[in-house]
N, C-alpha and C positions, 0 to 999 in steps of 0.2 A: 809735097806731103807734109805733110801737115805734124811736127816735132810736139806733144807732149810730154808736157809737164811730169815729171815724181811725184806718186805722189805721197807725207809728209805719213807715215807710219803710224798711229794711233792706237793698237789692238782690235777695233770695233774692225765689228767682221766688215763693213762696208770698204774702208782705207784693205784691209787682206787683201775682201777678192781686187778694188786698183791695185793693186799693190802684184797681186797672181793673171792677172789683166793685163798688164804693163810689160810684165815683161816675156808672159809671150806674141804681145804687138797684138791682142783682142779688144773690139772695140763693141760696147756697148751689142751694135747689127750685126756682128758676129757670133759674140757670142749666143745672144738671142737667138739667130737660124740653129749656130749647134747643138741648144740645147729645146728649143721648137719652144718655151720662153720669151711672151710675145715682150717686142722692145723697151716700150712701157717701163717692164716689170720687173728688166734689170737693171732700169735709168735710175727705177724703186730703193733699186738695192745698193746698186754705187752710191749712193750718197744719203742713203742707211733712211729712208721713211717706213721700205720695210725691211722684213726681217724670209729669212724663203723658212719654208717647212723642208719639213727632212726629202720629203724629192725634188723639193725641185736646190738639193745644194745637192744633194748623188747625180745628178743633170749635169750640174755648173761642176759639181766634179770631177764630174768626166769629162767634160767638152777642155776644162783644163789641162787635161793629166796628171793634175796634183794629188798631192796629202792630206785627212781633213786635217792637221795640222799646219795647211801652211795659209787654209779656208778658215779655223773659230780660232785659233795658238794658243 
């Protein structure tokens, strides 16, 4: 098993998403599967290259079973 380093929080959606995923041991592939999003889209959210739509954000929140504040600050 490869250990992933915990990301350093910087207050952006990308870092908050990575933190929430890390806390739940979710990979980009697993989050993509759980939400129905493309894995490349999830990777773009995680890297900060894209910001999710409201609909995608709801899917992410539901899959991670977290509060809005945990993803949006």
